[in-house]
N, C-alpha and C positions, 0 to 999 in steps of 0.2 A: 504494500500500500504506500502511496506517495505521501511525503511529508504534509502537503497541503490537506490531503484527505484526513490524515490522522489529527491534525490540528483543528480542522473544521468539525470533525466528529466529536472531539473532546469539548470544544466550545459549545456546540449545540446541546450536548448533555448537561453541561454546567448551566446554561441559560434555562433549559427546561426544568432543572432542579430548583433554581431560584424562583421561577414562575410558579411551580407547584407549592413551594413554601409560602410565597406571598398569598396565594389563593387559600391555603389552609389557615393561615393566620387571619386572613380577612373573614373567614367563616367564624373564627373564634371571636373576633371583634364585634360581630353581630349580637353577641350576648351581653355587651356592655349596657348597663342601665343608664339612660340619659339623666336620671335624677341622682345617680350615685356613680358618676363616671370614674373617679379615682378609686373608690372602694371596690367597685365591681371589676374594674380592670386589674386591680391589685390581686383580687381573688383568682383571676384567670392567668396571672403572670407565670406561675409555675408551668402551666401547659404551654404557654407561648415560648418559654425558655427551652422546654424540651423539644418543641417543634423546630425552632430556629437552630438550637445547638446541634441537634441530630443532623440537620441539613449542612451545617458548617463542617462537621466531621466527615460527612459523605463527600462533600465537595473537595476536601483536603485529601481524602484517602486515595484518590486516583492520580494524584500529582506525580508520584514517582514512576508509575507505570507509563503515564503519558510521556514524560521526559525520556524514559528509556526507549519507548516506541519511536519517538521522533529521531532520536540519535541513531537507532538501528536502521531506520529508513534512510538516514543521511550517510550511512556507512561509517559511523563514528562509534568506536568501542569505548564506553565510559563506565568505570566502576564506581559505585556510590560509596562515599566515605561514611554515610549514615542513611538510615531509612526514616521516612516521615512518620511521626506519631500523630495520627489524625485528631485524637482528642485534645491535643495541645492547641488546635486552631478553633476549638468549640468553646462556647460560653464566655468568650472575650470579644468585645467590639473591636473594630479595626484600629481604633486609636488607643487600645490597651486597657480601657476601662471595663468593669464587669458588664456583661451583656444585659443583665437585669436593669442596670441604670439607664442604658440606652432605650430599653423597651418601655420605660416609663414615659418617654417623650410623647407618644401618641395621645395619652390621657392628658398630659400637661398642655399639649397643643390645643386639644379640644376645650379644656377649661379656659385657656387664654382667649380662645375665640369667643366663648360665651361672655367672658368678662368685657370683651370689646363690642358686645351687642349682637353677636350671631345667634341664630336659633339653635336649640339643641341638635336638631337634625343636621343642620349645616355644619355645626362644630364637630359632630361625630363623623361626618363625611370627610372633613379635613383631617381628623385623627386617623381615619382609615387610610387615607392617601399617605400620611406620614409613616404608618406601619408598613404599607406596601413598599415604600422607598427604602426603609430600613431593612426589610426582609431581603429584597433583591440585592441591595448593595452589600450587606453583610455576608450573604452566601457567596456572591461573586468574589468578594475580597478574600474570604477564607480559601477559596480555590486558587486564586491568583497568587496569594502570598505563599501558599504551600508549593506551588510550582516554582516560584522564585527561590524558595528554600531548597527544593529538590535540585534546581540548577546549581545553587551554591555548593551543594554536597557532592557534586560531580566535577572534580578539578579539571577534567579535560574540556569541559564546556566553558567557552570564553564569553558567551553572552546570549542575547536573544534578539529576535526580530519582532516588532510589534505588528499584530494582525488585527484588522477590523472584522467584526462578525455581523453579518446581515446589514440592515439599514443603519447607517452611522450618522454622527453629528459632525458639524464643521470643525469642532475642536479636535476630534479624533482623526478626521480625514487626513490632515496634513502630517500626522505622526505615523501613519501607516507605512510600514516598510523600513522604519528607522531601526538602526542597530544600536543596542545598548550593551554596556559591560555587564558581566554576571552579577555585580553587586548594585546595579542601578535600580532604584525604586521604580515601580510601575505607576506612571501618572494616569489618573482616571478621575472621573466625576461620578456623582451618584447615578446608579443604574447603568453605568458604562459596561459594555459587553466585550471590549477589546481584550485580547489575550497575548500571552507570550508564545513564540515559536522558538524553542531553544536551539541555538547553533545551526539553524536551518538556512540554506542558501536562498536568498530572495530571487524570485523569478520575474524578470522585467515584464510588465504588462499584466501581472496577476492582480485582479481587482481587489484582493484582500490585503495586499501589501504595497500597492502602487496607487498613491492618491490621485494622480492624473487619470489613470485607467479607470479607477472607480468613478470619478467625476464624469468621464466621457460615457460610462455605461448607463448613466441616469437620463431620464427624459428631461426636456427643458423645464417642465413644471417642477420635477423633483430637484433639479439643480437650483432653481429659484428658491424652493423651500429650504434647501440645505444652507445656502450662502446668502439668501436675500437677493432681490432682483439686481441690485447694483453690483454686489459681489459676484454673482453668477455671470453677469454680463462681462465683468472685468476678466474673470477666469476664462470665459469662452473666447475673449479677445487675446488671450495669451498671457495674462498676468500670472505671476508666481502665486500659487495657492497659499504658500507660507506668508506672503505679504497681504493676502486678502483676509486671512483668518488670524486672530490672536489665539494661538493654540493653548497658551498657558492659563487663560482666563477660566476660573472655576475648576482647575485640575488640582489633584493632590495625590500623595502617596497614601497607602493604607493607614500609616501612623500619623497622617497629617492633621488629625484632630478636627476634622470638619465640623463635628457636632458640638465640640466643647465650648464654642462661643456662646451657646445657648444654655449650657449646663450650669447649675448653681453649685458653689462650694468646691472643695478640693477632694479628689478621689485618688486612691492608690491605683496606679496603672502598671500593667505588666510590660516588660521590655519586649517589644515586638520584633519579628524577624527582620523587617526592612530597616529598623534602627540598628540592629546588630550588624547587618551587612554594610550599612553606611559608616559605622564607627569602628569596625574591626580593622586591625592593623594590616592584615593580609588574609588570604584564603584560609590558611591553617587556623588563624585566630577566629575567623568567622565560623568555621566548622566546630571549633572548640566551644564557642559561645552558644551556638545552636544546640549542641549536645548538652551543655551545662543547663540551659533553660528548657530542656526537654522538648525541643521541637523535632529533634532527630535522635535516633538511638543506634 
């Protein structure tokens, strides 16, 4: 099987898992009492934690096999210095805080909406949207961070190529096909579906790794939706996509603490893999720290 097929298949399974998790949590949210939002969601929180934590572990569990399959298809023999511990990626939010803390956010969002004059029904709908965003982002991040960890644990792997999955946004479009070092954090935004392709050769013209090819594959209407009419017109006229799009706007790494600006108080955070890779002295030090913090064994 070709590298592109392996990467696309893995990405599709990860996206489907995130979608199922969001749907399951959405069904749980329906049981929230509009007159007792905080209390009723608090009672449902253990179930929500189980649902989301299980999906995080499932997303992480396939990381090592995925990296090995890509390397084998690329003709690269790579022996892992450690294997992924899926449970280490569960129960913790992307920014290192306890997952339970993050899962309080939908109820807090709903209460804030009511305080600002929204109807209970509208406030609960906003809370449901927040929960959906959290579910999809946290499952995707667990899978991506686990893949980054698996890449780090294979010294022969020098880096990864960024691949877009399905319909993408302008921010991700111009990052498609870029090569990154093995320890580079994966920049993404909430609900981002882009993925790593470890040590895989980029194929010119491949719509999943070539921004220009992807843009040309879209209809004129889709191009306008992606970049706006003026931006799309400039791109069609030959403008550099990187100049049309501000790719860094709204992007972050998993430990970028996207949600902490809204969180109250100080919380104990776990040292996350991307921070370990960023701060490690070298590959050996990164592997030592990943093992010390029980991300690999």
